[in-house]
C-alpha atoms as one frame of an Amber mdcrd trajectory, in Angstrom:
protein
   0.000   0.000   0.000   2.806   2.426   0.907   4.585   1.723  -2.376   1.338
   2.401  -4.264   1.030   5.821  -2.629   4.673   6.622  -3.416   4.100   5.575
  -7.010   1.034   7.820  -7.229   2.961  10.779  -5.806   5.710  10.143  -8.339
   3.115  10.007 -11.119   1.646  13.362 -10.016   5.122  14.898  -9.869   5.874
  13.753 -13.425   2.421  14.952 -14.506   3.223  18.355 -13.010   6.507  18.509
 -14.934   4.708  17.696 -18.185   1.916  20.195 -17.512   4.538  22.802 -16.653
   6.220  22.168 -20.011   2.852  22.689 -21.688   2.294  25.907 -19.730   5.594
  27.253 -21.044   4.289  26.568 -24.532   1.019  28.349 -23.719   2.864  31.388
 -22.340   5.175  31.663 -25.341   2.406  31.289 -27.897   0.278  33.849 -26.083
   3.238  36.226 -26.210   3.861  35.597 -29.913   0.131  35.569 -30.795   0.450
  32.045 -32.208  -1.985  29.139 -31.859  -1.225  26.076 -29.751  -1.442  23.850
 -32.823   1.754  22.531 -34.383   5.044  21.093 -33.194   7.275  22.808 -30.643
  10.193  24.838 -31.946  13.104  26.913 -30.663  11.946  30.526 -30.166  15.399
  31.769 -31.210  16.066  29.838 -34.452  12.586  28.365 -35.158  14.065  24.881
 -35.552  11.536  22.145 -34.846  12.376  20.334 -31.604  12.624  16.582 -31.189
  11.289  14.693 -28.181  14.800  14.639 -26.699  14.667  18.438 -26.525  11.325
  18.437 -24.729  11.857  16.251 -21.656  10.947  18.567 -18.734  13.959  19.828
 -16.737  16.173  16.972 -17.976  16.546  18.388 -21.487  17.481  21.808 -20.091
  20.184  20.269 -17.887  21.393  17.823 -20.541  21.762  20.598 -23.134  23.500
  22.912 -20.672  20.711  25.476 -20.916  21.330  26.025 -24.633  19.479  25.147
 -27.841  20.914  22.065 -29.557  20.620  23.729 -32.970  21.545  27.417 -32.592
  23.459  27.175 -29.283  21.614  30.183 -27.864  20.616  30.241 -24.193  17.284
  28.794 -23.098  15.438  30.912 -20.551  15.450  29.698 -16.949  11.701  30.245
 -17.088  11.270  26.803 -18.648  12.703  24.558 -15.898  11.447  26.952 -13.185
   7.838  26.712 -14.390   8.099  22.936 -14.793   9.473  22.397 -11.290   7.069
  24.900  -9.695   4.087  23.197 -11.313   5.238  19.746 -10.178   5.869  20.874
  -6.585   2.531  22.697  -6.275   0.735  19.673  -7.749   2.247  17.572  -4.944
   1.065  20.129  -2.365  -2.431  19.955  -3.861  -2.333  16.150  -3.723  -1.244
  16.350  -0.087  -4.126  18.710   0.713  -6.846  16.545  -0.832  -7.488  12.818
  -0.817  -6.301  10.890  -3.868  -9.918   9.762  -4.254 -11.220  13.309  -4.655
 -10.770  13.177  -8.417 -12.903  16.188  -9.292 -11.249  18.352  -6.636  -7.773
  17.315  -7.778  -8.604  17.960 -11.429 -10.098  21.358 -10.567  -7.140  22.474
  -8.460  -4.587  21.180 -10.976  -6.360  23.352 -13.551  -6.438  26.359 -11.219
  -2.745  25.970 -10.382  -1.964  25.888 -14.107  -3.984  29.051 -14.715  -2.334
  30.914 -11.836   1.158  29.945 -12.991   0.426  31.210 -16.513  -0.910  34.487
 -15.091   2.068  34.761 -12.706   4.659  34.480 -15.486   2.740  36.514 -18.061
   2.078  39.405 -15.677   5.661  39.320 -14.440   6.981  39.640 -17.984   4.363
  41.885 -19.613   2.572  43.694 -16.749  -0.697  42.283 -18.063  -3.172  39.681
 -16.800  -4.670  37.866 -19.832  -8.480  37.807 -19.786  -8.566  34.769 -22.096
  -7.042  32.728 -19.262  -8.639  34.486 -16.279 -12.319  34.639 -17.304 -12.755
  30.908 -18.052 -11.112  30.131 -14.698 -13.612  32.382 -12.882 -16.503  30.625
 -14.620 -15.134  27.164 -13.816 -14.502  28.163 -10.182 -18.127  29.284  -9.794
 -19.368  26.051 -11.403 -17.119  23.950  -9.164 -18.385  25.648  -5.997 -22.015
  25.282  -7.071 -21.754  21.608  -8.014 -19.012  20.094  -5.840 -18.462  22.457
  -2.903 -21.691  24.370  -2.334 -21.100  24.655   1.421 -18.269  27.080   0.605
 -20.065  28.866  -2.232 -21.162  31.971  -0.327 -17.880  32.117   1.551 -16.178
  32.213  -1.844 -18.586  34.855  -3.146 -17.923  37.098  -0.139 -14.200  36.476
  -0.496 -14.417  37.569  -4.130 -16.439  40.651  -3.158 -13.921  41.660  -0.480
 -10.876  41.138  -2.692 -12.404  42.738  -5.762 -13.899  45.625  -3.789 -10.619
  46.378  -2.040  -8.616  46.529  -5.268 -11.379  48.376  -7.101 -11.293  51.069
  -4.410  -7.509  51.424  -4.820  -7.892  51.509  -8.602 -10.546  54.234  -8.492
  -8.826  56.382  -5.860  -5.487  56.274  -7.687  -7.085  56.439 -11.150  -5.189
  53.306 -12.095  -1.764  54.585 -10.969  -1.333  52.312  -7.940  -3.168  49.238
  -9.159  -4.109  47.888 -12.576  -7.650  46.772 -13.354  -6.324  43.288 -14.097
  -5.607  42.880 -10.384  -9.230  43.780  -9.643 -10.415  40.960 -11.908  -7.808
  38.516 -10.574  -9.040  39.178  -7.026 -12.455  37.803  -8.028 -10.934  34.414
  -8.853  -8.710  34.345  -5.797 -11.570  35.300  -3.473 -13.733  32.502  -4.885
 -10.928  30.025  -4.268  -9.966  31.136  -0.768 -13.068  32.444   0.944 -13.155
  35.399   3.324 -10.480  34.638   5.935  -7.844  33.221   3.600  -8.426  36.048
   1.121  -7.471  38.495   3.871  -4.350  36.424   4.570  -3.444  36.388   0.864
  -3.897  40.167   0.586  -1.755  40.823   3.650   1.009  38.505   2.432   0.883
  39.944  -1.094   1.448  43.482   0.166   4.228  42.288   2.491   5.999  40.420
  -0.320   5.476  43.333  -2.675   6.922  45.817  -0.207   9.972  43.640   0.502
  10.736  43.031  -3.180  10.102  46.699  -3.975  12.576  47.840  -1.313  15.173
  45.341  -2.525  14.861  46.369  -6.192  15.118  50.058  -5.260  18.163  49.351
  -3.080  19.789  47.503  -5.981  18.911  50.406  -8.303  16.795  48.090 -10.477
  13.726  50.290  -9.929  12.880  53.689  -8.528   9.833  55.000  -6.687   8.096
  55.824  -9.987   8.710  52.416 -11.562   5.794  50.122 -12.293   5.851  46.744
 -10.529   3.333  44.017 -11.463   1.279  43.071  -8.416  -0.338  39.935  -9.825
   2.655  37.659  -9.037   2.685  38.803  -5.403  -1.050  38.239  -5.142  -0.745
  34.740  -6.607   2.190  33.883  -4.353   0.182  35.074  -1.346  -2.729  32.967
  -2.566  -0.648  29.796  -2.679   0.697  30.433   0.828  -2.822  31.143   2.130
  -4.217  28.064   0.381  -1.754  25.633   1.937  -0.891  27.293   5.245  -3.627
  29.904   5.711  -5.308  28.120   8.619  -2.024  27.842  10.521  -1.276  31.530
   9.906  -4.750  32.532  11.107  -4.488  30.347  14.228  -1.028  31.722  14.984
  -2.310  35.303  14.629  -5.368  34.642  16.801  -3.187  33.072  19.490  -1.225
  36.338  19.697  -4.356  38.499  19.691  -6.204  36.467  22.312  -3.279  35.879
  24.652
């Protein structure tokens, strides 16, 4: 029995690597305005890639981080996304029972969406609606059909997150916060509910402030520079999703005692 569970965890890890490789393809083709149809190719020399070039993480290491055909460097984004997807898939599997097939499938999809948004916003300061809106619709459907007891908690979480960012957007006239973050907060609120949404918001602003101070200190940015907030919000969401209850209990223990 133990070996079967280990085998299943290994399968999910490999699945995460493969999905991560696919997400890299999605991100690149969204950037280049190309369809997902067709064989994979090197973005530098357009040479069609063989299966040996497409093994997640391994191919990057085996090729020394360079294209086999043009010898130009491959972005570290590719192995980073593959490994991140695999690790978060394992955390999702650890959070839910292996028999909760619909929950696992839903959260694997949500993780994939959030990783695409994370990378795309980090690179282009833009949250793609074509990825975000379907995820919001699927999240609502999932709550209604498979997790109705948390439906209204998710709705209120979405209202709090969206309302908070909308207020910042309106007050600053879009200078402090982009409208994409307002829409992203709807999805994250649906996923987390009220209490964990508050945790995610707090962590996102903490992470954002720390990274902002570091980049200014390193002269990478100045006070007028634009910094995408979506990645911080998504990172805070993952922390709140997996460890939000522990953070809340720890905070309440300090408040009460």
